[in-house]
C-alpha positions in Angstrom: 77.5 122.7 99.8 80.8 124.1 99.4 83.1 121.3 98.4 86.0 122.6 100.8 84.0 122.9 103.7 82.2 119.4 103.1 85.9 117.9 102.8 87.0 119.7 106.3 83.6 118.5 107.9 84.6 115.0 106.8 88.2 115.3 108.1 86.9 116.6 111.4 84.6 113.3 111.8 87.8 111.4 111.3 89.8 113.5 113.5 87.2 113.1 116.3 87.4 109.3 115.6 91.1 109.1 115.7 91.3 111.2 119.0 88.9 108.6 120.6 91.3 105.8 119.4 94.2 107.6 120.6 92.7 108.2 124.0 91.7 104.7 124.2 95.4 103.6 123.5 96.5 105.9 126.3 93.9 104.6 128.8 95.2 101.1 128.1 98.6 102.2 128.8 97.6 103.8 131.8 95.8 100.8 133.1 98.9 98.5 132.2 100.9 100.7 134.6 98.0 100.7 137.3 97.5 104.5 136.8 93.6 103.6 136.9 92.3 107.1 137.5 94.1 108.6 134.7 93.0 105.5 132.6 89.5 106.3 133.6 89.9 110.0 132.7 91.5 109.1 129.3 88.6 106.3 128.7 85.8 109.3 129.3 87.9 111.4 127.1 87.6 108.9 124.3 83.7 108.5 124.8 83.5 112.4 124.4 85.5 112.1 121.3 83.1 109.4 120.0 80.1 111.6 120.6 81.6 114.6 118.9 82.2 112.5 115.9 78.4 111.4 116.1 77.4 114.8 116.3 79.3 115.7 112.9 78.1 112.5 111.2 74.4 113.4 112.3 74.9 117.0 111.1 76.3 115.9 107.6 73.6 113.5 107.3 71.2 116.5 108.0 72.8 118.3 105.2 72.0 115.3 103.0 75.7 114.5 102.7 77.2 111.1 103.4 79.9 111.2 105.8 83.3 109.5 104.5 84.8 107.4 107.1 88.4 106.6 106.5 91.1 104.4 108.1 92.2 105.5 111.4 96.0 105.4 111.8 97.2 105.5 115.6 99.8 107.9 116.3 101.2 106.6 119.5 103.3 108.4 121.6 106.6 106.5 122.3 107.0 107.7 125.8 104.1 106.2 127.7 104.6 107.8 131.1 101.8 109.6 132.7 103.5 112.9 132.3 104.4 112.2 128.7 100.6 111.2 127.8 99.3 114.3 129.7 101.5 116.4 127.5 100.6 114.5 124.3 96.7 115.0 125.3 97.2 118.8 125.6 99.0 118.8 122.5 96.5 116.8 120.7 93.7 119.0 121.9 95.5 122.1 120.6 95.5 120.2 117.3 91.8 119.6 117.4 91.2 123.3 118.4 93.1 124.4 115.3 91.2 122.1 113.0 87.8 123.4 114.2 88.8 127.1 113.9 90.2 126.3 110.4 87.0 124.6 109.5 84.9 127.5 111.1 87.1 130.0 108.9 86.3 128.0 105.9 82.6 127.9 106.4 82.5 131.8 107.1 84.4 132.5 104.0 82.1 130.1 101.9 79.0 131.7 103.4 78.0 128.4 105.0 76.2 129.8 108.1 74.7 126.6 109.0 78.0 125.1 109.4 79.4 128.0 111.2 76.5 128.1 113.8 76.9 124.3 114.2 80.7 124.7 115.1 80.0 127.4 117.6 79.6 124.8 120.5 82.9 123.0 119.4 84.8 126.3 119.4 83.5 126.9 123.1 84.1 123.1 123.9 87.5 123.2 122.7 88.5 126.0 125.2 87.2 123.6 127.9 89.0 120.7 126.4 92.3 122.3 126.4 91.7 123.8 129.9 91.0 120.3 131.2 94.0 118.8 129.7 96.1 121.6 130.9 94.8 120.9 134.4 95.7 117.2 134.2 99.1 118.0 133.0 99.5 120.6 135.9 98.4 118.1 138.4 100.9 115.3 137.1 103.7 117.8 137.1 103.0 118.9 140.5 103.0 115.5 141.9 106.5 115.0 140.4 108.1 112.1 142.1 106.2 112.0 145.4 104.5 108.7 145.5 101.7 109.9 147.7 101.0 112.9 145.5 100.7 110.6 142.4 98.2 108.6 144.3 96.2 111.7 145.2 96.5 113.0 141.7 95.2 109.5 140.3 92.4 109.6 142.7 91.3 113.0 141.6 91.3 111.9 137.8 89.3 108.8 138.9 86.7 111.2 140.0 85.8 112.3 136.6 82.3 111.6 135.8 
């Protein structure tokens, strides 16, 4: 296997796990502020990121490669408001998208067709991830300082399954 692609696959595993760690941290921040719907949304996002990491790990094992798990550093946003965390979520999803696209490009250039095919679902999924994060940000921005609108937005976010 191309060593650059292998390294990027391992980096993606760790980025997915770091994403879960970040979203769990954001979820606890929202819970501590009684923004329970957004906390729920973020907790489910964290679960999704763990599932993504597991898919990458399983894929590496199928390729007879041992995944390299690394220490996860939490890059916690200093502003813990719902609006700031919604903005940070969208920015983070854009970072993940960029990482997956770079990995796909490297796989194509290296002729690693199995990797490229495996990544197709993640390319498509990142379109959805960014859209969902953008929707959350839009809802929070629309609510502004209106307390009843904030409660409605939080109820909408709580309905995520």
